[in-house]
N, C-alpha and C positions, 0 to 999 in steps of 0.2 A: 756742592763743594763750597767750603767756607774760606773767606779771605780775612776774617777776624776771629778772635777767640770769644767764648762766652764770658760775659761781664766786662768786656773791653769797652773803653770810651770811644765813641765815634762822633764825627761831625757831619753836618748836612752834605749830602752828595757822596759820602764815602761808600765804597763798595763793601757790602757785607758778604755776598756770595751768590751762587747760582743754584738752580734747582731747589729753591726754598719756597715755602708758603709764607706770604707776607701778612702779618697781623697789624700791629699798630705802629704809627710813626715811621713807616718805611714805604718804598714804592718800587714798582717794576719798570725796567727799561731794557728792551732787547734781551729779555730772558734773565737779566741780572736784578738783584735786589740791592737797593741803596737806602741809606738812612736819610730821613727828611728833617731830622732835628739833631741838636747836640744831646747826647745821652749815653746810657749804658745798654749794650746789646744783651738781650736774653734769648737764648737758643734752646728750644726743646724739640728734640728729634729733628724733623724737617721744617719746623715752624720758627719764625723769628719775629721779635718785636723790639722796639727801642723805648726805654723809659726816659722821658725828657729830664734834663738836669735842672730845669727851672720852668716857671710858669704858674699861673693862678689856677684855682680849681674850677673845672667845668663839670656841671652836674651830669650824671649818667645814671640811667635806670638801674635799680637794684644795689646801688652804692649805699653803704651804711655811713651816715654822717652824724656829726655832733653839732647841734644847732642851738641858738639862743633866741628865745622868744623876744621879738622886737616890737610887736604891736598886736592888739586884739581888735577884731572887727565883729560884726553881728553874727557871722557864721564861720569865721575862720581866724587863724593866727598867722601873722607874718613871722617867718623864721629866718634868722641870719645864719647862713651856712658858709660864711667865709668865701663868698663868691660874688662876682659882679652881677650875677643873675638872681632875680627874686625867687623866693621859695614860699610856699603856702602849706599850712596844715589845715585840712577841712574839719569843721566841727563835728561832722558825722563820724569821725574816727573815735570820738569819746561819748557822744550823746545822740539819742534818736531825734531830738528836737533842738538843734543848734540855734535856731532863730529865736526861740523863747527861753532858752537856758542861759544861765550866766557862765560864759566860758572861762571867766577869770578864776572860777573855783577849781578848774582843772589845771590850767597853766597860767601863770602871771608873767608880765613883762620882766625880763631878766632871768627867767628860769632856763636852766640848761637841760636839753633833752637829747636822747639818741633816737634816730628814726631811719627808715629806709626810703630812698627816693623811689616813688612809684610811677611817676610820669614826668617826661621832659618833652615840651612841645618844640615846634620848629624854630623858635627864637630863644630856646634854652630856659624859659620859665619852667619851674618845676613844682611838684607837690610831693609831700612825704606821707608815709603811713607807719603804723605801729609805733607810735611815740612812747618813750619811757623816760620819766623824769630822773635826772641824775642828781641826787641829793648830796650835798657836801663835796669834799674834794676840791680840786682846782683843774683848770683847763689851760693848756699851753698850745701855742700855734707854731707849726713848722711848715716848711715848704711841702705842699701836697705831693709833689713829685718824689719826695723822700719817704713817703709812707710805706711803699713796698719794702724798703730797706729796714725800716723800724720793725715791721712785722716779721720779715725773713721768710725763707722757704719753709713751708709747712708750719708757719708761726714760730719757727725756732728762736729767732732773736727776741721776739716779744715774750715768749715763755721763759727765756733766760733772764730777762730783766725782772719779770714778775717773781721768779723763784728766788733771785738773789736780793731783791728789795722787800719782798713781802707786801708789795703794793697791788691794789686792784687797778688795772689799766685797761681803758677802752680806747681803741684807735679808730678815728673816723677817716674815711677816704678823702675828706675835705681839708685835711691838714691839721685837724684839732685832736688833741690827746687829753683824755680825762684821767686823772690820777687821784687815788684816795688811799690813805692809810700806808703803813709800812714806812720805809725810808724814802719819802717823796723827793727829797733833795737829790739823793743818789739816782733815783729813777729819771729825774729831769736831766741830770748831768749826762747820764748814758744816752738818753734820747737826743739831746743836743749834740753830743759827740757824733752820733750816727748821722745826724743831719749834715754836720760839717764835713765828715769824712766819707760820705756815702759812695763816692766814686773811687775810693782807694782799695787796694788789695789787703787781705788779712784783717779786715775790720772786725769780724766776729771774734777772732782770737784776742784782739786788743780790748774789745768790750768785756769779754769773759775775764781777762786778766785784771782789768780795772775793778770789776765787780768783786772778784775773788780777793783782791788786795784789801778792798774796803771791808769785806766781811771778816777777813782775818784781823784787820786793825780793830774793828769793833769787838771781836771775840777776845783779843789780847787785853783790850781796855777793861772788859768785864772781868777777866781773870785777875787783873791788878786790884780790882775793888774787893775781891773775895778774900 
């Protein structure tokens, strides 16, 4: 039995319902499930989780992140993943002999990469694997807790932005978004709007309307030139 609706905003201690399986950011008490954070409720069948409305990125295994190379050591790179916790890329990911190889020929300080978090230890230090250099484009940062909204259910929101802007977009779970080509300005505008209005209803329709209006405006402008 539910006491709130799917996508409803809840506060810590608010009753979500009974006879539910509790996933993230909620807790059981006397058979009831309560929220442990401020955020948006997500209900799928008999499972419930709450997406926090704010907070910094905490590394989690298998997350895809966008990182920036911050230092090079004899056998590894330090990777800034927009987190309070340190992250490392082992040289073995790219060479069989990292101790004697020049790692800077693979990645230099300041390079932007995408990678997957492969391990997180008990104090949240992490390592990444499968690095891929992201050439060109630009990176923006948003609240990591808004990433699920930017991506959307079954990637619907992200695909909408890509199709209307013609941009290549890669979204990291750590709150970084890489954008290249197409109408970059419009893509950024849409993503920032999602970040600001993530907890409001009808967001998908508003984003679609905004993108469609801009597409029409650009089309009309091209017609005027012909």
